[in-house]
C-alpha positions in Angstrom: -16.5 -9.4 -0.7 -14.4 -6.2 -0.3 -11.8 -6.7 2.6 -9.3 -4.1 1.5 -10.0 -0.5 0.1 -7.6 2.0 -0.9 -8.1 5.5 -1.3 -6.1 8.7 -1.5 -4.7 8.5 -5.3 -5.0 11.1 -7.4 -3.2 13.7 -9.9 0.0 15.4 -8.5 2.7 17.6 -10.0 6.2 16.3 -9.7 7.6 16.9 -6.2 4.1 16.8 -4.8 3.0 14.4 -2.0 -0.2 12.0 -1.4 -1.1 9.9 1.3 -2.8 6.6 0.3 -5.1 4.8 2.6 -6.0 0.9 2.9 -8.9 0.1 5.2 -9.4 -3.5 5.9 -12.7 -4.8 7.2 -10.8 -7.9 8.7 -9.6 -7.9 12.4 -6.2 -6.6 12.8 -5.5 -9.7 14.8 -6.0 -11.8 12.1 -3.3 -9.7 10.0 0.2 -11.0 9.8 1.8 -8.6 7.5 0.8 -5.9 5.1 2.0 -4.0 2.4 2.3 -1.7 -0.9 2.4 -2.7 -4.5 2.4 -0.4 -7.8 1.9 -1.5 -11.1 2.3 1.1 -14.5 0.8 0.5 -17.9 2.7 -2.5 -19.4 4.4 -3.5 -16.6 5.0 -6.0 -13.9 3.7 -5.2 -10.2 6.5 -4.4 -8.1 6.6 -4.6 -4.3 7.1 -0.9 -2.8 7.0 -1.2 1.2 5.7 -3.5 3.9 4.9 -3.8 7.5 5.2 -6.7 9.7 2.8 -7.4 12.6 5.5 -6.1 14.8 5.9 -3.1 13.2 9.1 -3.6 11.2 9.1 -1.6 8.0 10.8 -2.1 4.4 10.7 0.2 1.8 12.1 -0.5 -2.1 15.5 1.4 -2.7 13.5 3.3 -5.6 11.4 4.8 -2.7 13.5 4.9 0.4 13.6 8.3 1.6 10.6 9.4 -0.2 7.5 7.2 0.9 6.9 6.2 4.3 4.7 3.0 5.2 2.4 3.1 8.9 -0.5 1.8 10.2 -2.9 2.6 12.6 -5.0 -0.8 14.2 -7.3 1.0 16.0 -8.5 2.6 12.8 -7.8 -0.9 10.8 -6.0 1.3 8.2 -2.4 1.1 6.3 -0.8 4.2 5.0 1.5 5.2 2.4 3.2 8.4 2.7 4.6 9.4 -0.8 6.5 12.6 -1.1 8.8 14.2 -3.7 6.8 12.1 -6.1 8.2 12.0 -9.9 6.5 10.8 -13.1 8.3 7.3 -12.3 6.1 6.6 -9.6 3.1 6.9 -11.9 0.9 3.8 -11.6 -2.2 1.9 -9.8 -1.3 1.2 -6.1 -2.5 -1.7 -4.3 -2.3 -2.7 -0.8 -2.0 -6.6 0.5 -2.3 -8.3 3.7 -1.7 -11.4 4.9 -4.5 -13.2 6.5 -4.3 -16.1 9.1 -7.5 -18.3 9.0 -8.2 -20.9 11.7 -7.6 -24.4 10.0 -6.7 -22.9 7.0 -3.4 -21.8 4.9 -2.7 -18.2 5.3 -3.4 -16.4 2.3 -3.2 -13.0 0.6 -5.7 -10.5 0.1 -5.9 -7.3 -2.1 -7.6 -4.2 -2.9 -8.5 -3.2 -6.2 -6.1 -0.4 -6.5 -6.2 3.6 -6.5 -4.5 5.4 -9.6 -1.3 7.7 -8.9 -0.6 10.2 -11.6 2.5 12.4 -11.5 2.6 14.6 -14.2 3.0 18.6 -15.2 
């Protein structure tokens, strides 16, 4: 079952911008925290940014000042605005959410990822 679906990836030149979206079928009432991760070929998946249910955001040092995580609960959508992109930002970007389930342990749910390629 698809519960998180990313979109907005693509090919962009260095210095360009992209906005990634992640739409969830899970009621936001049952989401505690959400975030973005990325993975380049041959590399480990790394954390990029996160946002708590209270709206507190955090960004990795490598993207601070360039990327901004946000959400629109009415649209069940998480965003990652990416500005001043560099080739080092290339990778598959995944969204993740912590899902709360009644009577069960909370669990992470992941999207399938969207490719971001920064190249001339």
